[in-house]
N, C-alpha and C positions, 0 to 999 in steps of 0.2 A: 806413203812411207818415206817421204823426203826428209823427215826429221831424224835426229840421232837420239837414241835412247840409252839410258845407263841404269845399272842396278848392281847391287852386291849379288854375286852368283853363288857364293858359299853360304853355309848355315850362319844365321845371325847369332853367333855366340863366340866368346873369346877362343882363339885358336892360334896355332903357330903361323898359319897362312890364311889370308882372306883374299878373294878374287873380286875385283870390280870389272864388269864387262860393259862395253859400249858396242852399239851396232848402228850404222848409218853413214851417210856420205862424209860427215865431218869427224868421225871417230878419232882418227889419228891426229888431225889438226887440233881438236879440243884438248886432247891429252898432252900434246907437246907444248901447250901454253904453260903447263906447270911442271912437266917432267923434263929433266936434263940428263942426257946420256948419249951413247953412240947413235949414229944415224940408223934408224930401224930398217932391218931387212925382213922380207916376208917369212913368216913361220919360224922365226928365230927369237929366242929370249934374250933380252938385253938388260943389263943391270944399270940403273940410274937412280936419280933422286927426285922425289916429288916435292915441290916447293909451295909454300904459301904465297899469296900475291905480294906480300911485303918482302919476299926473298928469304924468309926463314925456312929451313928444311923441315918438311913434315914427316917423311919416311923414305927409306930406301925401297925401291920397287922394281920388279922385273916387268918389262913391257914386251908383249908378244903381239905382233901385227899380222892379221889375216886379210889381205886385199880381196875385194870382190872380184869374181864371184866364188872364189875358192875359200869359203868359210861356212860355218854352221848355218848362218842365216841367209847366205848368198849375197850379203852386203859387206862393206868394209867393217871388220870387227877388230877391236883392240881389247886385250885382257891385261889388267894390271894386277900382279901378284904382290900384295903388300903384307906387312906383318898383321896378324889377325886381331889387332886392337879394335874394339868397336868404335872408339873415338876416331881412329885413323880412317877406318872404312867410311864412317858417316861423313867425315870432313872431306874426303876425296870425292864422294858423290856430290856433296854440297857445292864444291868448287866447280865440278864439271857441269852441274846444272846452271850455276851462275854464268858459266862460259857459253851456254846455249843448248846444252843437252836437255832431254826431258826424262823424268823418272819412268822407267818401263812399267807397264801394267802386267799383272800375272800372266805368265805364258807368252808374253809378246815376242820374245826372241824366237821361240819355236813357231809361233804364228807366222812370223816373217819367213822362217825356213819353209813353211808350207806354202805361203803365197808366192815365194820365189822358186817353187818346185824343187826344193832340196829334199823334201819329205812328202809322202802322201799323208792324207789325214789320219788314216789308221796307224801309220808309223809315228805321227806326232802324238797320238794317244798312247802309243807304246812307250814314248819317252816318259810320260807321266807315270805309267805303270812301272817302268824300270826304277824311277826314283823312289816309288812307294813299296817296291818289292821287299817282302819280309822273309822270304824263303828261297831256296834254290829252285824249286818248281816254279814259283811266281817269276823269278828272274829269268828262267829258261823260256817261259811263255812270252814274256815281254821282249826278250832278245830275238826270239823267232819272228815276232811281229815287226820289230824294228829292222831286222835284216831283210824283211820283205817277203818271207815265205808265205805268209797269210795274204799279203797284198798281191802277190803274183797269182795266187789261186783265184782271188776275187776279180782281179783285172782280166784274167783269162775268161771267166764266166761272162763278163760284160762284153768283151771283145767279140766272142762268138755270137752273142745276141745282136750286137751292132752290125756284124757282117750279114747275118740273115735278114735283119731289118732293112738293110740297104737294098737287098734283092727284092724284098716285098714292096718297098717304096718304088723300085723300078717297075715292078708289075703294075702298080697303080698308075704310073705315068703312061703305060701302054695298055690300059684296061680295055680299050676298044678293040685291040688286036687279039685278045684272049691268049696271051703267052704266059708261060710259067718259068720264071728264072730261078726260083727257090724250090728245090725238091721237097715236096711235102713229107715224104717218108724220111728223108735226112733231117728235116726240121723236127719232125716228131721224135726221132731218135735222140737228137740233141737236147730237146726240151726234157725228155725223160731222164737223160743223164744229168742235166743241170738240176732238175728237181730232186733227184736222188742224192746228189752231192750236197745240195742246200739242206735237205732233210737231215743228212748226217751231221752237218755243222750245227743245225738247230738242236739236235739231240745232245751235242757236246756242250751246250751253253751252261747247264748246271755244273758240269765238271769244271769248266773254265772259271765260272764265278767262285767255285769253292777254292780253286788254286789261288786266285787273286785275293780273296777275302779271308781265307782260313777254312779248313775242311771241318764241318761240324760232325762230331762223333758223340753219340749219346751213350752213357753208361746206365744200363737199365736192369731192373730185377726186383725181387721181393724186398721188403724192409729187412734190414740187418743181414743182407747177403754179402756185404763187404764192398759195396760200390765206392764209398768214400775212401776206404782204405786203399782200393785199387787206384783211384785217382791220385792219392798222395804218393803211392809207390811209383806210378808212371812219371810223376813230376819230380820225384826224389826230394820232396819237401812236404811239410804238413800244411796243406792249404784248405782242407775240408775237415770239419769237426767229426771225430770218430767216436761212437758210443755203442755199447751193447744193447741200448734201448731202441726197439724198433720205432721207426718214424722220426728219427732224429733230424734227418734232412727234410725240411719242409718246403724248400724252394730249390730251383736249379742253381748250381754253382758252375761257372764257366771259367776255364783256365786255358792258356796257350801252351802248346808243346811243339817243339821242332824235332821231327823224326824223319830220317832218311831223305832230307831235302824238302819235306813238306811242313807247312804250318798247320797244326791241328788245333781245333777248338774242342777240347774235351769238356763234356757237359755232364756233371754229376747230377742225377735226377732224384726226386723223391721216390721212395719205394712204392711199387705198385701193389695194391691189394684191393679186393672187391669192396670191403667195408672200412672206409677211413675212420679213424678214431674221433675226428672233429672236423669242423669246416675248414680250418687252416690246412690240415693234411689233405683234405679233399681238393682244395685249390692247388696245392703243390702237385698232386697227381694230375690235375687238369693241365697244368703247365708242362708236366713231364710228357703228356701225350702230344702237346704242341711241338716240343723239341724233337720227339721221335719222328714226327711228320717232316721236320726240316732236316733231319740228320742224313748224312751220306752213308753212315755205317752205325750199326748198333752193337755195343758190347753187352751181351746179356749175361749177367752174373748170377750164378746160383750157388747155394751153400752145399758143397759136395758132402758135408757131414750130416746134412739134415734132409736132403731129398735126392732122389735118383734122377738120372738124365731124362728118363721118360716123364717123370713128374714135372721136371723143369719145363719140358716142351709143352706139356698139357697146360701148365699154368700160364706160360707165355702166350700160347694160342688164345686162351680165355681172355687175357687182359689186353693183348695187343691186337687181337682180331685176326682175321684171315685175309684181309684186303691187301692192297699194295703196300709193302714195307721195304725199307732199305735192307741192304745185306746185313746179315747177323753173324757175329762170332760168338759161339757159346763158350762160356768160361766157367769151369768147375773150380770154385774158390775154396779156400780153407782145407787144402789137401794135407796140411801139416797135422790135421786132427784125425787122419785116416791111417789105419795100420797098413793097409794095402790099397792100391788104386783099383777101382773097378775096370772092367774091360770096355772102356768108352770107345765110341767110333772116332775116326780121325778128325771129325768136325769139332770135337770137344777139346778145349785147351785147358789142361790141368795146371793150377798154380796156387800159390799161397801169397796173397797180397801182403799179409802181415810180415811174412818171412822173406818176401821178395824172391820167391822161387818161381821159375817159369816165365818171368817177364820177357826174356829175350825171344822166346817162342811166340808170345802174344804180339810183341812188336813186329816181328817178321810177318806174322799172319796179317796184321793190319796193313803193312806195306804191300803185301801181295794182293789184298783186296783192292787197294787204291789203284795199283797198276792194272788189275783186271778191269776196273771201272773206267780205264782210259785216261786217268789223270796225268799219266806220264807223257802223253802226246804233246808234240810241239805246236800243232795247229789246233787250237780250241777256240770256240766262240766265247768271249768273256765280257763283252760290253752290251748293255741293254740296247743302246742305239743300233748296234749292228744286228742284234736279234730282231728288233722291230723291222728293220729294213729288209732282212731276209724273209721274214714272215710275209711282207707285202710282195716281195719278189716271187716267193713260192705260190702265193695265191694267183698272181698274174700268169705264171707259167702253167698252172693247172687250168686257168681259164683259157689260155691259148690251146692247150692240149684238147680240152673239151670241144672247142670250136673246130679244130682239125678233125676230130672224130666225127663231128656232125656235118663236115663239109662247109663250115662257116666261111663267110666272105673274107677276102684278103685284107680289107681295111680293118675289120674287127680283130683279126689275128695280129696285124701290125700294131694296133693300139695296145693290146695286151703285152706285146714285146717291148713297146716303148715304156710302159709302166714298170716292167721287170728291170730293164736296163737302167732306168732312172733310179729305182730303189737301190740297186747294187752300186750305182755311181755315187750315191750319198755316202757309202761306207768309206771309199777311198778319197772322197773329196772332189771327184770329177764333177759332181753336181751337189752343191751344198748351200742351203739358205744361210744368210748371215747370222740368224738367231742360233743356229746349231753351232757355228764357229764360236760365238760368244759364250755359249754354255760349256763347250769343251775346254776352251783355253782359260776360262775363269777358274778352273780347278787346279791350274798349275801354280807353283810358287813364283814369286817375283824373282827375276834373274834367270829364269829358264825359258 
């Protein structure tokens, strides 16, 4: 990392301000070949002028200097805040490269922060999540990971394993004397606690993925129950075709909605009926079933003017089956066509999608369901890489517990603990193959 890298750190689009960032041992020296202004002081913005090699002024620019190691990357960092002209930004970068800098690769600034121990690997991933966050919930999850709440939990797991592993290794060194440095009952209790905590994190993976990528919510029901009208009402715009003809929706329609800090993926599905009118409708129903299986929540819509609550339940059970299903909110639609409302249980939400009556209650019920499902927690497992590492760690812990139950040898137990602590170490970057680093940081934008 002896070279100095440079890149535009702001979005590549015309704007009031654009930032060019450098990191490396020559960052300030290279900038000062073209920038004239006051003598830079650490972490202070200085107004000056950036010149072309022939002496012509290119732009006025603020220079901020962060000496090593007190910077984002741990190296000397300089940020130039220029006017946001794409020509100016491109020209500044060209001149700095001509002076000896190198164009940064995607994520290279954050990679250097990780390699210089300014961030753990999971915190570096949180930087990418923070940049991509589309909702308050995704932002909260990324910030929690960036602040280290998740890292501290994972680091504590590994530290406990390392401590016990050291005692087991000591026993192996004195194997001929038949001594026990690591209490087997304490070790068994620790492994059970770690396995339970890891299991809890693994169970949170689906929720974490939903928060990061958008929470899938399927709108389901009979043909002509008002599903598309409900979608349009929730979005407050006409996004789905509405018709009194049953079977109008032949394919799933997906739209994004931000509600209560969450990003929701509302999926309007083809109406479910046992005997589709044609192969196209049949394919639409097949796709509906796929979306139901992927959904975090089902909004089951029934026509309150055409069927009773009991009939809606029976029909739903027939078409959805009795197997494992997401949570369901039952929605009695078209109440504007009823003279009086039936005595429905609390689980039924009466509304008129066409008249936009009852939407507030539905929205609150949706948020309550998401909170009950744990989507509001700050520590959630949200990366496939972390999930895979924890699965391997759990298997190793279970293997160690099984050995302890059977009175297995110290060496075998120690090997299982090594596997577990290695798997957990991959999450924070304590142990990380180069190919994993390449895969993670390739997803970053250039300049971060």
